[in-house]
C-alpha positions in Angstrom: 0.0 0.0 0.0 1.4 3.4 -1.0 1.8 6.0 1.8 0.9 9.5 0.5 1.2 12.8 2.2 -1.0 15.7 1.0 0.1 19.1 2.2 -3.1 21.2 2.0 -5.2 18.1 1.8 -8.5 19.5 2.9 -9.1 21.9 0.1 -11.0 21.6 -3.2 -8.5 19.4 -5.0 -7.4 17.6 -1.8 -10.9 16.4 -1.1 -11.2 15.1 -4.7 -7.9 13.2 -4.2 -9.2 11.7 -1.0 -12.4 10.5 -2.7 -10.4 9.0 -5.6 -7.6 7.5 -3.6 -9.9 6.0 -0.9 -10.8 3.4 -3.5 -7.2 2.6 -4.3 -4.4 0.9 -2.4 -3.2 4.2 -1.0 -2.9 5.3 2.6 -3.3 9.1 2.9 -2.1 11.6 5.5 -3.7 15.0 5.1 -1.8 18.0 6.6 -3.9 21.2 6.6 -4.5 24.3 8.8 -8.1 24.7 7.5 -7.4 28.3 6.6 -10.7 28.8 4.8 -12.6 27.8 8.0 -13.7 24.6 6.2 -14.6 21.5 8.3 -12.8 18.2 8.2 -15.6 15.7 8.5 -13.6 12.6 7.5 -12.7 10.1 10.3 -9.2 8.8 10.8 -8.8 5.2 9.7 -6.1 2.8 8.5 -6.3 4.5 5.1 -6.7 8.2 6.2 -5.1 10.3 8.9 -5.6 14.1 9.4 -2.9 16.3 10.9 -3.9 19.8 11.7 -0.9 22.0 11.1 0.4 25.1 9.4 3.4 24.9 7.0 4.6 28.2 8.4 5.2 26.7 11.8 8.2 24.5 12.4 6.6 22.8 15.4 3.7 21.7 13.2 6.0 20.4 10.6 7.6 18.1 13.2 4.3 16.2 13.2 5.3 14.9 9.8 8.0 12.3 10.7 7.3 9.3 8.4 8.7 8.3 5.0 6.3 8.6 2.1 6.0 7.1 -1.4 4.9 10.6 -2.5 4.3 14.0 -1.1 1.7 16.1 -3.0 2.1 19.9 -2.4 -1.3 21.6 -2.5 -0.8 24.0 0.4 -1.2 27.7 0.1 -3.7 30.5 -0.7 -5.1 29.4 -4.1 -6.4 31.7 -6.8 -5.9 35.2 -8.0 -8.6 37.1 -6.0 -7.6 35.6 -2.6 -3.9 36.2 -3.1 -4.5 39.8 -4.2 -6.7 40.3 -1.1 -4.1 38.9 1.4 -0.8 39.8 -0.3 1.4 39.5 2.8 -0.1 36.2 4.0 0.0 34.9 0.4 3.7 35.7 0.2 4.5 34.2 3.6 2.7 30.9 2.7 3.0 30.6 -1.1 6.7 31.5 -1.2 8.6 31.7 2.1 7.0 28.7 3.9 6.7 26.7 0.7 10.4 27.0 0.1 11.2 26.0 3.6 9.1 22.9 3.4 10.6 21.8 0.1 14.1 22.4 1.6 13.3 20.0 4.5 11.9 17.3 2.2 15.0 17.8 -0.1 17.4 17.5 2.8 15.7 14.6 4.7 15.0 12.6 1.5 11.9 11.1 3.2 9.7 11.3 0.0 10.3 9.0 -3.0 8.4 11.5 -5.2 7.4 15.1 -4.7 4.6 16.5 -6.7 4.2 20.3 -6.8 0.8 21.6 -8.0 1.4 24.7 -10.1 -0.9 26.5 -12.6 -1.4 27.3 -16.3 -2.0 30.9 -15.1 1.8 31.1 -15.2 1.4 31.8 -19.0 -0.5 35.0 -18.2 -1.4 36.6 -21.5 -0.1 35.2 -24.8 -1.0 35.6 -28.4 0.7 32.3 -29.2 -1.5 29.3 -29.6 -0.9 26.0 -27.8 1.7 27.0 -25.3 4.1 24.2 -24.4 6.0 23.7 -21.1 8.9 25.5 -22.8 7.1 28.7 -23.6 8.0 31.9 -21.7 6.1 32.4 -18.5 4.3 35.7 -18.1 2.5 35.6 -14.7 0.2 38.5 -14.0 -1.1 37.8 -10.5 0.6 37.4 -7.2 -0.7 33.8 -7.2 1.0 32.9 -10.5 4.1 34.9 -9.7 4.6 32.8 -6.6 4.1 29.6 -8.5 6.7 30.6 -11.0 9.3 31.4 -8.3 8.7 28.0 -6.6 9.0 26.2 -10.0 12.4 27.8 -10.6 13.4 26.9 -7.0 12.5 23.3 -7.4 14.2 22.9 -10.8 17.3 24.5 -9.3 17.7 21.5 -6.9 18.5 19.0 -9.7 21.9 18.1 -8.2 20.4 15.8 -5.6 19.6 12.4 -7.2 17.2 11.1 -4.5 14.9 14.2 -4.7 12.4 13.4 -7.5 10.1 16.3 -8.1 7.4 16.7 -10.7 5.6 20.0 -11.5 2.1 19.9 -12.7 0.7 23.1 -14.2 -3.0 22.6 -13.7 -5.6 23.9 -16.1 -8.5 25.7 -14.4 -10.3 23.2 -12.3 -14.0 22.4 -12.4 -16.4 19.8 -11.1 -17.8 18.8 -7.7 -15.7 18.2 -4.6 -16.7 17.6 -1.0 -15.0 21.0 -0.2 -16.7 22.8 -3.0 -15.5 26.0 -4.7 -18.1 28.1 -6.6 -15.6 30.8 -7.4 -14.1 28.9 -10.3 -15.3 29.7 -13.8 -17.4 26.6 -14.8 -18.6 26.2 -11.3 -19.5 29.8 -10.8 -21.2 30.2 -14.2 -23.3 27.1 -13.5 -24.3 28.3 -10.1 -25.3 31.8 -11.2 -27.3 30.6 -14.2 -29.1 28.0 -12.1 -29.8 30.2 -9.1 -30.2 33.7 -10.6 -31.0 32.7 -14.2 -28.7 35.5 -15.1 -24.9 35.8 -15.7 -22.5 38.6 -16.6 -19.3 37.5 -18.3 -16.3 39.8 -18.5 -13.4 39.2 -21.0 -15.7 36.8 -22.8 -13.3 36.1 -25.7 -10.3 35.2 -23.5 -9.1 31.6 -23.7 -8.3 29.2 -20.8 -7.9 25.4 -20.5 -10.1 23.4 -18.1 -9.8 20.1 -16.3 -12.2 18.2 -14.0 -10.9 17.5 -10.4 -11.4 13.8 -10.9 -9.0 13.9 -13.9 -6.4 15.8 -11.7 -6.7 12.9 -9.3 -6.1 10.4 -12.1 -3.1 12.3 -13.3 -1.5 12.5 -9.9 -2.0 8.8 -9.5 -0.2 8.3 -12.9 2.8 10.4 -11.6 3.0 8.4 -8.4 3.0 5.1 -10.2 5.2 6.0 -13.2 8.9 5.3 -13.3 11.1 8.1 -11.9 13.0 8.6 -15.2 9.7 9.7 -16.7 8.7 12.2 -14.0 11.7 13.4 -12.1 12.4 17.2 -12.7 9.7 17.2 -15.4 7.1 19.9 -15.9 3.8 18.9 -17.3 0.9 21.0 -18.5 -2.1 19.2 -16.8 -5.2 19.0 -18.9 -6.3 18.3 -22.4 -6.2 20.2 -25.8 -9.9 19.6 -26.4 -10.7 21.5 -23.2 -9.3 24.9 -24.3 -12.4 27.3 -24.3 -13.3 30.9 -24.2 -15.5 32.1 -21.4 -18.2 32.7 -24.0 -18.1 29.1 -25.1 -18.3 27.9 -21.5 -21.3 30.2 -20.9 -23.0 28.9 -24.1 -22.5 25.2 -23.0 -24.1 25.9 -19.6 -27.0 27.9 -21.1 -27.8 25.1 -23.5 -28.3 22.8 -20.5 -30.2 25.1 -18.1 -31.3 28.2 -19.9 -31.0 31.7 -18.4 -29.7 35.0 -19.7 -26.1 35.9 -20.3 -24.8 39.5 -20.7 -21.3 39.9 -22.3 -19.4 42.9 -20.9 -16.6 44.7 -22.8 -15.1 46.0 -19.5 -12.0 44.0 -18.6 -11.5 42.4 -15.2 -9.0 39.6 -16.0 -6.5 40.0 -18.8 -5.3 36.3 -18.7 -5.6 34.7 -22.1 -3.8 31.5 -23.1 -4.4 28.4 -25.1 -2.3 25.5 -23.7 -0.7 22.5 -25.4 -1.0 19.2 -23.4 0.8 16.9 -25.8 3.7 16.2 -23.4 1.6 14.7 -20.6 -0.4 12.6 -23.2 2.8 11.3 -24.9 4.9 10.6 -21.8 2.3 9.6 -19.2 -0.4 8.5 -21.6 -2.8 10.8 -19.8 -6.3 11.4 -21.4 -8.9 13.2 -19.4 -12.3 11.4 -19.1 -14.6 14.1 -17.8 -16.1 16.8 -20.1 -17.3 20.3 -19.3 -20.9 19.0 -19.8 -20.3 16.2 -17.3 -19.1 18.8 -14.7 -22.1 21.1 -15.3 -24.6 18.2 -14.9 -22.7 17.0 -11.8 -22.9 20.4 -10.2 -26.6 20.8 -11.0 -27.3 17.6 -9.1 -25.3 18.6 -6.1 -26.0 22.3 -5.7 -29.4 21.7 -4.1 -27.6 20.2 -1.1 -25.1 23.1 -0.8 -27.2 25.5 1.3 -24.4 27.9 1.9 -23.1 27.8 -1.6 -22.5 31.6 -1.6 -19.7 31.0 1.0 -18.2 28.0 -0.7 -15.0 29.3 -2.3 -11.7 30.9 -1.6 -13.2 34.2 -0.4 -11.9 34.8 3.1 -9.3 33.2 5.4 -9.3 33.0 9.2 -7.1 35.5 10.9 
């Protein structure tokens, strides 16, 4: 049975990983400080353990004292709005503390594989089509700028042979998770058209890639199980070429399923614009996403009725 540590394991992606890995021969340890005031309702068992801790605090990090087949790094303030709102906290967590944790894992060598979750937002704004992992990074937000700094830091550790990091530049996530976020494009658009029957879309012709949280879990499993020579010090765009869409195209897909009215606004709020190439992850790891945008929309529509506090489900506010 594989022993997996997830740093930041109680967030949107972390909960999707738990649901997926609970059906596999994996034993998970989730380390999280519950910074978004989310609740951890899962019970400890022989396949899951929760450790409440903050990566900024050395005394909390001492609670992690085992060897792991893989460490998945999800910890941090996630998303452009939240990192702009809390710039100092974001820098402390997403850069300073993240580097310290990576240094410790690097020195101790207590992880056979290290998977750092980055973002396609690193590409920022580009007129080039189908950006590969080798294209120039142009991060616009504090969130993406921090991710780029950590990517460079990790790749600069290449001298040590027993540190085997993989960087996954995630497409914009969508789909249902037990710690739901309705502040992500597909999820938010679906919620607004379902609840309000009305949606305003800014920057409607800007492009972005999308990937379901279940597919992220499948890809992370592939990285864990793949040979080190395929994954060590490799950067992979994580997603699928067929899931590059404009915001307008996303809105149209949702409207076809549930109706409502969409207003397209010329005023700009988010200049990010990038079409990403995912050929490398398909070629090397044989990764093919299973879940479409339409699947994610239908899934959310089934679940949203049970999310009474859906207006609060997102990365809007952290606890002080």
